[in-house]
Backbone atoms as SQL, in Angstrom:
CREATE TABLE atoms (id INTEGER PRIMARY KEY, chain TEXT, resi INTEGER, resn TEXT, atom TEXT, x REAL, y REAL, z REAL);
INSERT INTO atoms VALUES
  (1, 'A', 1, 'MET', 'N', 0.878, -1.113, 0.258),
  (2, 'A', 1, 'MET', 'CA', -0.205, -0.016, -0.169),
  (3, 'A', 1, 'MET', 'C', 0.722, 1.304, 0.107),
  (4, 'A', 2, 'PRO', 'N', 0.377, 2.039, -0.463),
  (5, 'A', 2, 'PRO', 'CA', 1.372, 3.240, -0.858),
  (6, 'A', 2, 'PRO', 'C', 0.757, 4.346, 0.313),
  (7, 'A', 3, 'VAL', 'N', 1.476, 4.032, 1.395),
  (8, 'A', 3, 'VAL', 'CA', 0.969, 5.058, 2.513),
  (9, 'A', 3, 'VAL', 'C', 1.317, 6.079, 2.283),
  (10, 'A', 4, 'THR', 'N', 2.763, 6.814, 1.968),
  (11, 'A', 4, 'THR', 'CA', 2.729, 7.966, 1.920),
  (12, 'A', 4, 'THR', 'C', 2.225, 8.991, 0.882),
  (13, 'A', 5, 'TYR', 'N', 1.902, 8.237, -0.108),
  (14, 'A', 5, 'TYR', 'CA', 0.995, 8.925, -1.227),
  (15, 'A', 5, 'TYR', 'C', -0.216, 9.123, -0.617),
  (16, 'A', 6, 'ARG', 'N', -0.852, 7.980, -0.302),
  (17, 'A', 6, 'ARG', 'CA', -2.137, 8.506, 0.425),
  (18, 'A', 6, 'ARG', 'C', -2.139, 9.628, 1.594),
  (19, 'A', 7, 'LEU', 'N', -1.360, 9.707, 2.512),
  (20, 'A', 7, 'LEU', 'CA', -1.144, 10.838, 3.156),
  (21, 'A', 7, 'LEU', 'C', -1.499, 11.889, 2.524),
  (22, 'A', 8, 'ALA', 'N', -0.627, 12.202, 1.390),
  (23, 'A', 8, 'ALA', 'CA', -0.220, 13.457, 0.800),
  (24, 'A', 8, 'ALA', 'C', -1.715, 13.544, -0.076),
  (25, 'A', 9, 'LYS', 'N', -2.091, 13.001, -0.745),
  (26, 'A', 9, 'LYS', 'CA', -3.213, 13.032, -1.463),
  (27, 'A', 9, 'LYS', 'C', -4.998, 13.190, -0.584),
  (28, 'A', 10, 'ASP', 'N', -4.892, 11.966, 0.013),
  (29, 'A', 10, 'ASP', 'CA', -6.320, 12.185, 0.982),
  (30, 'A', 10, 'ASP', 'C', -6.238, 12.790, 1.850),
  (31, 'A', 11, 'PHE', 'N', -4.992, 13.536, 2.608),
  (32, 'A', 11, 'PHE', 'CA', -5.482, 14.014, 4.270),
  (33, 'A', 11, 'PHE', 'C', -4.364, 15.620, 4.030),
  (34, 'A', 12, 'ASN', 'N', -3.441, 15.586, 2.939),
  (35, 'A', 12, 'ASN', 'CA', -2.369, 17.147, 2.468),
  (36, 'A', 12, 'ASN', 'C', -1.428, 16.680, 3.972),
  (37, 'A', 13, 'VAL', 'N', -1.071, 15.717, 4.076),
  (38, 'A', 13, 'VAL', 'CA', 0.042, 15.793, 5.220),
  (39, 'A', 13, 'VAL', 'C', 1.079, 15.327, 4.246),
  (40, 'A', 14, 'ALA', 'N', 2.358, 15.867, 4.712),
  (41, 'A', 14, 'ALA', 'CA', 3.703, 15.780, 4.250),
  (42, 'A', 14, 'ALA', 'C', 4.499, 14.390, 4.894),
  (43, 'A', 15, 'ALA', 'N', 4.994, 13.791, 4.402),
  (44, 'A', 15, 'ALA', 'CA', 5.559, 12.637, 5.504),
  (45, 'A', 15, 'ALA', 'C', 7.249, 12.849, 4.712),
  (46, 'A', 16, 'ASN', 'N', 7.859, 13.183, 5.697),
  (47, 'A', 16, 'ASN', 'CA', 9.362, 12.659, 5.461),
  (48, 'A', 16, 'ASN', 'C', 10.127, 11.492, 5.394),
  (49, 'A', 17, 'ILE', 'N', 10.518, 11.053, 5.174),
  (50, 'A', 17, 'ILE', 'CA', 11.220, 9.768, 5.300),
  (51, 'A', 17, 'ILE', 'C', 12.529, 9.918, 6.209),
  (52, 'A', 18, 'ILE', 'N', 12.092, 9.075, 7.333),
  (53, 'A', 18, 'ILE', 'CA', 13.664, 9.441, 7.900),
  (54, 'A', 18, 'ILE', 'C', 14.497, 8.141, 7.560),
  (55, 'A', 19, 'ARG', 'N', 14.078, 6.913, 8.144),
  (56, 'A', 19, 'ARG', 'CA', 14.215, 5.915, 7.949),
  (57, 'A', 19, 'ARG', 'C', 13.016, 4.617, 7.514),
  (58, 'A', 20, 'ALA', 'N', 13.567, 3.616, 7.101),
  (59, 'A', 20, 'ALA', 'CA', 12.650, 2.921, 5.981),
  (60, 'A', 20, 'ALA', 'C', 13.455, 1.191, 6.052),
  (61, 'A', 21, 'GLN', 'N', 12.588, 0.390, 6.727),
  (62, 'A', 21, 'GLN', 'CA', 13.273, -1.247, 6.482),
  (63, 'A', 21, 'GLN', 'C', 11.533, -2.102, 6.554),
  (64, 'A', 22, 'VAL', 'N', 11.882, -1.635, 4.872),
  (65, 'A', 22, 'VAL', 'CA', 10.955, -2.505, 4.254),
  (66, 'A', 22, 'VAL', 'C', 10.750, -3.379, 3.392),
  (67, 'A', 23, 'ALA', 'N', 10.083, -4.713, 3.142),
  (68, 'A', 23, 'ALA', 'CA', 10.512, -5.383, 1.661),
  (69, 'A', 23, 'ALA', 'C', 8.946, -6.020, 1.480),
  (70, 'A', 24, 'PRO', 'N', 8.713, -6.375, 0.081),
  (71, 'A', 24, 'PRO', 'CA', 7.780, -6.563, -0.558),
  (72, 'A', 24, 'PRO', 'C', 6.889, -7.968, 0.392),
  (73, 'A', 25, 'ASN', 'N', 5.594, -7.637, 0.867),
  (74, 'A', 25, 'ASN', 'CA', 4.902, -8.697, 1.691),
  (75, 'A', 25, 'ASN', 'C', 5.445, -9.445, 2.807),
  (76, 'A', 26, 'GLN', 'N', 5.920, -8.230, 3.177),
  (77, 'A', 26, 'GLN', 'CA', 6.632, -8.836, 4.848),
  (78, 'A', 26, 'GLN', 'C', 6.390, -7.124, 6.143),
  (79, 'A', 27, 'ILE', 'N', 6.389, -7.506, 7.273),
  (80, 'A', 27, 'ILE', 'CA', 5.969, -6.668, 7.774),
  (81, 'A', 27, 'ILE', 'C', 7.407, -5.510, 7.848),
  (82, 'A', 28, 'GLY', 'N', 7.107, -4.730, 8.006),
  (83, 'A', 28, 'GLY', 'CA', 8.515, -3.504, 8.063),
  (84, 'A', 28, 'GLY', 'C', 8.144, -2.263, 8.947),
  (85, 'A', 29, 'LYS', 'N', 9.233, -1.402, 8.926),
  (86, 'A', 29, 'LYS', 'CA', 9.106, -0.543, 9.939),
  (87, 'A', 29, 'LYS', 'C', 9.593, 0.806, 9.220),
  (88, 'A', 30, 'LEU', 'N', 8.817, 2.172, 9.167),
  (89, 'A', 30, 'LEU', 'CA', 9.316, 3.539, 8.656),
  (90, 'A', 30, 'LEU', 'C', 8.969, 4.049, 9.827),
  (91, 'A', 31, 'VAL', 'N', 10.348, 5.264, 9.335),
  (92, 'A', 31, 'VAL', 'CA', 10.203, 6.473, 10.444),
  (93, 'A', 31, 'VAL', 'C', 9.699, 7.659, 9.827),
  (94, 'A', 32, 'VAL', 'N', 8.823, 8.159, 9.988),
  (95, 'A', 32, 'VAL', 'CA', 8.709, 9.474, 9.167),
  (96, 'A', 32, 'VAL', 'C', 8.464, 10.765, 10.318),
  (97, 'A', 33, 'GLU', 'N', 8.805, 11.832, 9.970),
  (98, 'A', 33, 'GLU', 'CA', 8.146, 12.956, 10.150),
  (99, 'A', 33, 'GLU', 'C', 7.251, 14.189, 9.356),
  (100, 'A', 34, 'LEU', 'N', 5.969, 13.783, 10.116),
  (101, 'A', 34, 'LEU', 'CA', 4.897, 14.548, 9.476),
  (102, 'A', 34, 'LEU', 'C', 4.528, 15.886, 10.071),
  (103, 'A', 35, 'SER', 'N', 3.910, 16.531, 8.472),
  (104, 'A', 35, 'SER', 'CA', 3.705, 17.671, 8.779),
  (105, 'A', 35, 'SER', 'C', 2.570, 17.733, 8.420),
  (106, 'A', 36, 'GLY', 'N', 1.931, 19.226, 8.679),
  (107, 'A', 36, 'GLY', 'CA', 0.349, 19.060, 8.413),
  (108, 'A', 36, 'GLY', 'C', -0.485, 20.208, 9.176),
  (109, 'A', 37, 'ASP', 'N', -1.670, 20.312, 8.963),
  (110, 'A', 37, 'ASP', 'CA', -2.698, 21.050, 9.702),
  (111, 'A', 37, 'ASP', 'C', -2.854, 19.825, 10.890),
  (112, 'A', 38, 'ILE', 'N', -3.177, 20.053, 12.091),
  (113, 'A', 38, 'ILE', 'CA', -2.859, 19.551, 13.283),
  (114, 'A', 38, 'ILE', 'C', -4.321, 18.607, 13.093),
  (115, 'A', 39, 'ASP', 'N', -5.657, 18.906, 12.637),
  (116, 'A', 39, 'ASP', 'CA', -6.819, 18.045, 12.749),
  (117, 'A', 39, 'ASP', 'C', -6.467, 17.231, 11.394),
  (118, 'A', 40, 'GLN', 'N', -5.938, 17.845, 10.072),
  (119, 'A', 40, 'GLN', 'CA', -5.427, 16.715, 8.999),
  (120, 'A', 40, 'GLN', 'C', -4.586, 15.603, 9.298),
  (121, 'A', 41, 'LEU', 'N', -3.359, 16.107, 10.317),
  (122, 'A', 41, 'LEU', 'CA', -2.551, 15.200, 11.210),
  (123, 'A', 41, 'LEU', 'C', -3.293, 14.175, 12.131),
  (124, 'A', 42, 'ASP', 'N', -4.372, 14.653, 12.714),
  (125, 'A', 42, 'ASP', 'CA', -4.956, 13.396, 13.513),
  (126, 'A', 42, 'ASP', 'C', -5.995, 12.289, 12.359),
  (127, 'A', 43, 'ALA', 'N', -6.584, 13.039, 11.608),
  (128, 'A', 43, 'ALA', 'CA', -7.192, 12.359, 10.549),
  (129, 'A', 43, 'ALA', 'C', -6.363, 10.710, 9.676),
  (130, 'A', 44, 'ALA', 'N', -5.468, 11.871, 9.835),
  (131, 'A', 44, 'ALA', 'CA', -4.039, 10.637, 9.224),
  (132, 'A', 44, 'ALA', 'C', -3.654, 9.498, 10.183),
  (133, 'A', 45, 'ILE', 'N', -3.410, 9.940, 11.358),
  (134, 'A', 45, 'ILE', 'CA', -3.179, 8.843, 11.957),
  (135, 'A', 45, 'ILE', 'C', -4.120, 7.862, 12.164),
  (136, 'A', 46, 'GLU', 'N', -5.474, 8.512, 12.424),
  (137, 'A', 46, 'GLU', 'CA', -6.353, 7.698, 12.844),
  (138, 'A', 46, 'GLU', 'C', -7.092, 6.724, 11.734),
  (139, 'A', 47, 'TRP', 'N', -6.093, 7.288, 10.273),
  (140, 'A', 47, 'TRP', 'CA', -6.391, 6.214, 9.133),
  (141, 'A', 47, 'TRP', 'C', -5.563, 5.167, 9.118),
  (142, 'A', 48, 'MET', 'N', -4.274, 5.519, 9.133),
  (143, 'A', 48, 'MET', 'CA', -3.317, 4.774, 9.238),
  (144, 'A', 48, 'MET', 'C', -3.540, 3.627, 10.543),
  (145, 'A', 49, 'ARG', 'N', -4.044, 3.874, 11.721),
  (146, 'A', 49, 'ARG', 'CA', -3.905, 2.844, 12.563),
  (147, 'A', 49, 'ARG', 'C', -5.760, 1.991, 11.998),
  (148, 'A', 50, 'SER', 'N', -6.434, 2.675, 11.623),
  (149, 'A', 50, 'SER', 'CA', -7.419, 1.960, 10.856),
  (150, 'A', 50, 'SER', 'C', -6.972, 0.993, 9.696),
  (151, 'A', 51, 'GLN', 'N', -6.098, 1.076, 9.301),
  (152, 'A', 51, 'GLN', 'CA', -5.377, 0.012, 7.905),
  (153, 'A', 51, 'GLN', 'C', -4.808, -0.858, 8.600),
  (154, 'A', 52, 'GLU', 'N', -4.587, -1.039, 10.119),
  (155, 'A', 52, 'GLU', 'CA', -3.880, -1.762, 10.962),
  (156, 'A', 52, 'GLU', 'C', -1.974, -1.148, 11.268),
  (157, 'A', 53, 'ILE', 'N', -1.823, -0.162, 10.897),
  (158, 'A', 53, 'ILE', 'CA', -0.613, 0.213, 10.715),
  (159, 'A', 53, 'ILE', 'C', -0.084, 0.756, 12.423),
  (160, 'A', 54, 'GLY', 'N', 0.615, 0.204, 13.104),
  (161, 'A', 54, 'GLY', 'CA', 0.923, 0.703, 14.098),
  (162, 'A', 54, 'GLY', 'C', 1.719, 2.354, 14.022),
  (163, 'A', 55, 'VAL', 'N', 1.174, 3.125, 14.748),
  (164, 'A', 55, 'VAL', 'CA', 1.851, 4.583, 15.179),
  (165, 'A', 55, 'VAL', 'C', 2.059, 4.640, 16.069),
  (166, 'A', 56, 'SER', 'N', 3.291, 5.459, 16.407),
  (167, 'A', 56, 'SER', 'CA', 3.869, 5.430, 17.783),
  (168, 'A', 56, 'SER', 'C', 4.426, 7.178, 17.791),
  (169, 'A', 57, 'SER', 'N', 4.360, 7.984, 18.304),
  (170, 'A', 57, 'SER', 'CA', 4.819, 9.126, 18.473),
  (171, 'A', 57, 'SER', 'C', 5.791, 9.201, 19.058),
  (172, 'A', 58, 'SER', 'N', 6.886, 10.095, 18.873),
  (173, 'A', 58, 'SER', 'CA', 8.249, 10.206, 19.388),
  (174, 'A', 58, 'SER', 'C', 8.191, 11.043, 20.817),
  (175, 'A', 59, 'SER', 'N', 8.122, 10.466, 21.967),
  (176, 'A', 59, 'SER', 'CA', 8.818, 11.148, 23.192),
  (177, 'A', 59, 'SER', 'C', 10.005, 11.046, 23.984),
  (178, 'A', 60, 'ARG', 'N', 10.730, 10.241, 23.039),
  (179, 'A', 60, 'ARG', 'CA', 12.307, 10.365, 23.312),
  (180, 'A', 60, 'ARG', 'C', 13.015, 11.399, 22.962),
  (181, 'A', 61, 'GLU', 'N', 14.179, 11.336, 23.840),
  (182, 'A', 61, 'GLU', 'CA', 15.308, 12.425, 22.820),
  (183, 'A', 61, 'GLU', 'C', 16.689, 11.641, 23.226),
  (184, 'A', 62, 'ILE', 'N', 17.591, 12.379, 22.565),
  (185, 'A', 62, 'ILE', 'CA', 18.989, 11.810, 22.818),
  (186, 'A', 62, 'ILE', 'C', 19.547, 12.858, 23.170),
  (187, 'A', 63, 'VAL', 'N', 20.468, 12.023, 23.895),
  (188, 'A', 63, 'VAL', 'CA', 21.537, 12.132, 25.444),
  (189, 'A', 63, 'VAL', 'C', 22.800, 12.249, 24.851),
  (190, 'A', 64, 'ILE', 'N', 23.763, 13.016, 24.977),
  (191, 'A', 64, 'ILE', 'CA', 25.153, 12.784, 24.799),
  (192, 'A', 64, 'ILE', 'C', 25.625, 13.183, 26.023),
  (193, 'A', 65, 'ASP', 'N', 26.606, 11.916, 26.302),
  (194, 'A', 65, 'ASP', 'CA', 27.463, 12.252, 27.377),
  (195, 'A', 65, 'ASP', 'C', 29.089, 12.667, 27.309),
  (196, 'A', 66, 'GLU', 'N', 28.912, 14.207, 27.444),
  (197, 'A', 66, 'GLU', 'CA', 29.979, 14.845, 26.944),
  (198, 'A', 66, 'GLU', 'C', 31.043, 14.391, 27.691),
  (199, 'A', 67, 'GLU', 'N', 31.405, 13.838, 28.764),
  (200, 'A', 67, 'GLU', 'CA', 32.383, 12.966, 29.642),
  (201, 'A', 67, 'GLU', 'C', 33.102, 11.780, 28.438),
  (202, 'A', 68, 'SER', 'N', 32.223, 11.114, 27.947),
  (203, 'A', 68, 'SER', 'CA', 32.465, 10.068, 27.034),
  (204, 'A', 68, 'SER', 'C', 33.035, 10.256, 25.666),
  (205, 'A', 69, 'CYS', 'N', 32.135, 11.665, 25.262),
  (206, 'A', 69, 'CYS', 'CA', 32.116, 11.792, 23.905),
  (207, 'A', 69, 'CYS', 'C', 33.784, 12.349, 23.551),
  (208, 'A', 70, 'VAL', 'N', 34.378, 11.445, 22.335),
  (209, 'A', 70, 'VAL', 'CA', 35.402, 11.802, 21.748),
  (210, 'A', 70, 'VAL', 'C', 35.690, 12.865, 20.763),
  (211, 'A', 71, 'HIS', 'N', 34.731, 13.888, 20.267),
  (212, 'A', 71, 'HIS', 'CA', 34.325, 14.396, 19.058),
  (213, 'A', 71, 'HIS', 'C', 34.869, 14.166, 17.568),
  (214, 'A', 72, 'CYS', 'N', 34.536, 12.717, 17.699),
  (215, 'A', 72, 'CYS', 'CA', 35.314, 12.014, 16.385),
  (216, 'A', 72, 'CYS', 'C', 34.475, 12.356, 15.154),
  (217, 'A', 73, 'GLY', 'N', 32.836, 12.676, 15.169),
  (218, 'A', 73, 'GLY', 'CA', 32.670, 13.549, 14.001),
  (219, 'A', 73, 'GLY', 'C', 31.669, 12.375, 13.687),
  (220, 'A', 74, 'LEU', 'N', 31.614, 10.904, 14.166),
  (221, 'A', 74, 'LEU', 'CA', 31.333, 9.939, 12.975),
  (222, 'A', 74, 'LEU', 'C', 29.623, 10.195, 12.924),
  (223, 'A', 75, 'CYS', 'N', 28.925, 10.720, 14.218),
  (224, 'A', 75, 'CYS', 'CA', 27.677, 10.862, 13.901),
  (225, 'A', 75, 'CYS', 'C', 27.150, 11.687, 13.404),
  (226, 'A', 76, 'THR', 'N', 27.572, 12.861, 13.019),
  (227, 'A', 76, 'THR', 'CA', 27.411, 14.150, 11.673),
  (228, 'A', 76, 'THR', 'C', 27.103, 13.267, 10.405),
  (229, 'A', 77, 'GLY', 'N', 27.650, 12.420, 9.713),
  (230, 'A', 77, 'GLY', 'CA', 27.753, 11.773, 8.952),
  (231, 'A', 77, 'GLY', 'C', 26.394, 10.874, 8.380),
  (232, 'A', 78, 'VAL', 'N', 25.931, 10.547, 9.692),
  (233, 'A', 78, 'VAL', 'CA', 24.711, 9.954, 9.752),
  (234, 'A', 78, 'VAL', 'C', 23.338, 10.806, 10.158),
  (235, 'A', 79, 'CYS', 'N', 23.416, 11.837, 10.667),
  (236, 'A', 79, 'CYS', 'CA', 22.398, 12.730, 11.219),
  (237, 'A', 79, 'CYS', 'C', 21.551, 13.376, 9.705),
  (238, 'A', 80, 'PRO', 'N', 20.441, 12.701, 9.513),
  (239, 'A', 80, 'PRO', 'CA', 19.748, 13.479, 8.469),
  (240, 'A', 80, 'PRO', 'C', 19.086, 15.093, 8.323),
  (241, 'A', 81, 'THR', 'N', 19.275, 15.467, 9.657),
  (242, 'A', 81, 'THR', 'CA', 18.909, 16.568, 9.910),
  (243, 'A', 81, 'THR', 'C', 19.843, 17.653, 10.080),
  (244, 'A', 82, 'GLU', 'N', 21.174, 17.391, 10.304),
  (245, 'A', 82, 'GLU', 'CA', 22.401, 17.988, 10.648),
  (246, 'A', 82, 'GLU', 'C', 22.249, 18.832, 12.187),
  (247, 'A', 83, 'ALA', 'N', 21.385, 17.654, 13.126),
  (248, 'A', 83, 'ALA', 'CA', 21.350, 18.120, 14.699),
  (249, 'A', 83, 'ALA', 'C', 22.608, 18.234, 15.007),
  (250, 'A', 84, 'LEU', 'N', 23.368, 17.259, 14.990),
  (251, 'A', 84, 'LEU', 'CA', 24.858, 17.367, 15.246),
  (252, 'A', 84, 'LEU', 'C', 25.492, 17.562, 14.016),
  (253, 'A', 85, 'THR', 'N', 26.741, 18.390, 14.263),
  (254, 'A', 85, 'THR', 'CA', 27.578, 19.217, 13.827),
  (255, 'A', 85, 'THR', 'C', 29.162, 19.280, 14.526),
  (256, 'A', 86, 'LEU', 'N', 29.819, 19.181, 13.595),
  (257, 'A', 86, 'LEU', 'CA', 31.605, 19.431, 14.247),
  (258, 'A', 86, 'LEU', 'C', 31.508, 21.299, 14.187),
  (259, 'A', 87, 'ASP', 'N', 31.998, 22.151, 15.147),
  (260, 'A', 87, 'ASP', 'CA', 31.987, 23.024, 14.972),
  (261, 'A', 87, 'ASP', 'C', 33.454, 23.350, 14.361),
  (262, 'A', 88, 'PRO', 'N', 33.276, 24.225, 12.865),
  (263, 'A', 88, 'PRO', 'CA', 34.464, 24.337, 12.429),
  (264, 'A', 88, 'PRO', 'C', 36.361, 24.861, 12.990),
  (265, 'A', 89, 'THR', 'N', 35.706, 25.642, 14.155),
  (266, 'A', 89, 'THR', 'CA', 36.842, 26.311, 14.630),
  (267, 'A', 89, 'THR', 'C', 37.728, 25.295, 15.913),
  (268, 'A', 90, 'THR', 'N', 36.679, 24.515, 16.650),
  (269, 'A', 90, 'THR', 'CA', 36.901, 24.181, 18.112),
  (270, 'A', 90, 'THR', 'C', 37.254, 22.543, 17.460),
  (271, 'A', 91, 'PHE', 'N', 36.252, 21.882, 16.614),
  (272, 'A', 91, 'PHE', 'CA', 36.178, 20.837, 16.345),
  (273, 'A', 91, 'PHE', 'C', 35.692, 19.772, 17.013),
  (274, 'A', 92, 'ARG', 'N', 35.006, 20.424, 17.884),
  (275, 'A', 92, 'ARG', 'CA', 34.112, 20.141, 19.134),
  (276, 'A', 92, 'ARG', 'C', 32.370, 19.856, 18.381),
  (277, 'A', 93, 'LEU', 'N', 31.966, 18.522, 18.976),
  (278, 'A', 93, 'LEU', 'CA', 30.331, 18.135, 18.782),
  (279, 'A', 93, 'LEU', 'C', 29.575, 19.368, 19.146),
  (280, 'A', 94, 'ALA', 'N', 28.549, 19.738, 18.103),
  (281, 'A', 94, 'ALA', 'CA', 27.392, 20.175, 19.006),
  (282, 'A', 94, 'ALA', 'C', 26.069, 19.922, 18.411),
  (283, 'A', 95, 'PHE', 'N', 25.259, 20.251, 19.218),
  (284, 'A', 95, 'PHE', 'CA', 24.115, 19.244, 19.669),
  (285, 'A', 95, 'PHE', 'C', 22.930, 20.620, 19.059),
  (286, 'A', 96, 'ALA', 'N', 22.234, 20.282, 17.809),
  (287, 'A', 96, 'ALA', 'CA', 20.911, 21.044, 17.928),
  (288, 'A', 96, 'ALA', 'C', 19.586, 20.474, 18.339),
  (289, 'A', 97, 'ARG', 'N', 19.456, 20.408, 19.655),
  (290, 'A', 97, 'ARG', 'CA', 18.585, 19.809, 20.173),
  (291, 'A', 97, 'ARG', 'C', 17.037, 20.105, 19.161),
  (292, 'A', 98, 'SER', 'N', 16.811, 21.060, 18.730),
  (293, 'A', 98, 'SER', 'CA', 15.595, 21.521, 18.632),
  (294, 'A', 98, 'SER', 'C', 15.697, 20.544, 17.296),
  (295, 'A', 99, 'ARG', 'N', 16.332, 20.188, 16.381),
  (296, 'A', 99, 'ARG', 'CA', 16.693, 20.134, 14.666),
  (297, 'A', 99, 'ARG', 'C', 16.589, 18.210, 14.847),
  (298, 'A', 100, 'CYS', 'N', 16.803, 17.717, 16.498),
  (299, 'A', 100, 'CYS', 'CA', 16.782, 16.445, 16.063),
  (300, 'A', 100, 'CYS', 'C', 15.378, 15.847, 16.112),
  (301, 'A', 101, 'ILE', 'N', 15.183, 14.758, 15.361),
  (302, 'A', 101, 'ILE', 'CA', 13.833, 14.166, 15.260),
  (303, 'A', 101, 'ILE', 'C', 14.181, 13.012, 15.811),
  (304, 'A', 102, 'VAL', 'N', 15.161, 12.435, 16.404),
  (305, 'A', 102, 'VAL', 'CA', 15.353, 10.946, 17.540),
  (306, 'A', 102, 'VAL', 'C', 15.220, 9.621, 16.381),
  (307, 'A', 103, 'CYS', 'N', 15.890, 9.863, 15.456),
  (308, 'A', 103, 'CYS', 'CA', 15.816, 8.726, 14.378),
  (309, 'A', 103, 'CYS', 'C', 16.810, 7.758, 14.853),
  (310, 'A', 104, 'GLU', 'N', 18.093, 8.291, 16.066),
  (311, 'A', 104, 'GLU', 'CA', 18.600, 7.164, 16.437),
  (312, 'A', 104, 'GLU', 'C', 19.864, 6.685, 15.411),
  (313, 'A', 105, 'GLN', 'N', 20.117, 6.950, 14.304),
  (314, 'A', 105, 'GLN', 'CA', 21.432, 6.331, 13.410),
  (315, 'A', 105, 'GLN', 'C', 21.953, 7.084, 14.041),
  (316, 'A', 106, 'CYS', 'N', 22.427, 8.125, 15.001),
  (317, 'A', 106, 'CYS', 'CA', 23.669, 8.328, 16.009),
  (318, 'A', 106, 'CYS', 'C', 23.976, 7.247, 16.796),
  (319, 'A', 107, 'VAL', 'N', 23.230, 6.939, 17.203),
  (320, 'A', 107, 'VAL', 'CA', 23.595, 5.845, 18.610),
  (321, 'A', 107, 'VAL', 'C', 24.119, 4.664, 18.171),
  (322, 'A', 108, 'ALA', 'N', 23.514, 4.163, 17.018),
  (323, 'A', 108, 'ALA', 'CA', 24.591, 2.656, 16.501),
  (324, 'A', 108, 'ALA', 'C', 25.930, 3.617, 16.010),
  (325, 'A', 109, 'THR', 'N', 25.674, 4.314, 15.503),
  (326, 'A', 109, 'THR', 'CA', 27.319, 4.998, 14.700),
  (327, 'A', 109, 'THR', 'C', 28.223, 5.643, 15.892),
  (328, 'A', 110, 'CYS', 'N', 28.025, 5.818, 17.042),
  (329, 'A', 110, 'CYS', 'CA', 28.826, 6.424, 18.336),
  (330, 'A', 110, 'CYS', 'C', 30.064, 5.334, 18.192),
  (331, 'A', 111, 'PRO', 'N', 31.575, 5.592, 17.983),
  (332, 'A', 111, 'PRO', 'CA', 32.145, 4.171, 18.278),
  (333, 'A', 111, 'PRO', 'C', 32.906, 4.083, 20.204),
  (334, 'A', 112, 'VAL', 'N', 32.372, 5.116, 20.979),
  (335, 'A', 112, 'VAL', 'CA', 32.396, 4.929, 22.301),
  (336, 'A', 112, 'VAL', 'C', 31.310, 5.131, 23.187),
  (337, 'A', 113, 'GLU', 'N', 30.237, 4.809, 22.461),
  (338, 'A', 113, 'GLU', 'CA', 28.982, 4.985, 22.895),
  (339, 'A', 113, 'GLU', 'C', 28.622, 6.026, 23.663),
  (340, 'A', 114, 'ALA', 'N', 28.899, 6.936, 23.580),
  (341, 'A', 114, 'ALA', 'CA', 28.554, 8.495, 24.073),
  (342, 'A', 114, 'ALA', 'C', 27.239, 8.999, 24.292),
  (343, 'A', 115, 'ILE', 'N', 26.468, 8.132, 22.894),
  (344, 'A', 115, 'ILE', 'CA', 25.076, 8.700, 22.489),
  (345, 'A', 115, 'ILE', 'C', 24.099, 7.837, 23.425),
  (346, 'A', 116, 'SER', 'N', 22.931, 7.914, 23.535),
  (347, 'A', 116, 'SER', 'CA', 22.141, 7.232, 24.090),
  (348, 'A', 116, 'SER', 'C', 20.619, 8.001, 23.910),
  (349, 'A', 117, 'VAL', 'N', 19.553, 7.426, 24.082),
  (350, 'A', 117, 'VAL', 'CA', 18.187, 7.423, 24.193),
  (351, 'A', 117, 'VAL', 'C', 17.700, 7.223, 25.572),
  (352, 'A', 118, 'ASN', 'N', 17.105, 8.840, 25.594),
  (353, 'A', 118, 'ASN', 'CA', 16.428, 9.582, 27.206),
  (354, 'A', 118, 'ASN', 'C', 14.765, 8.381, 27.015),
  (355, 'A', 119, 'LEU', 'N', 14.159, 7.778, 27.240),
  (356, 'A', 119, 'LEU', 'CA', 12.975, 7.556, 27.203),
  (357, 'A', 119, 'LEU', 'C', 11.924, 8.203, 28.018);
């Protein structure tokens, strides 16, 4: 089923795909950022649930342990929103929490496990 197409066409909701693990005729996982009118968003979420699509909103946040971080910058390469960047003058990691969508790609990338998710 073309879920993102239906969200756009039927509900005027934009779906920005952050991460996808899907295969034909199998159960998959899709992390999306939805934007649009709040009433349309609610209707779109209700429609997805009626189609037996599991929906959960993110109330988690990324936490960076400053003591453990070695400022290698590996996490900046996988961050789709550029919430993680290296300061060009100090070469220290900078985290713009307001840009973070908690896709968790940085967690798996960190070689010293300085990045975690706070539930």
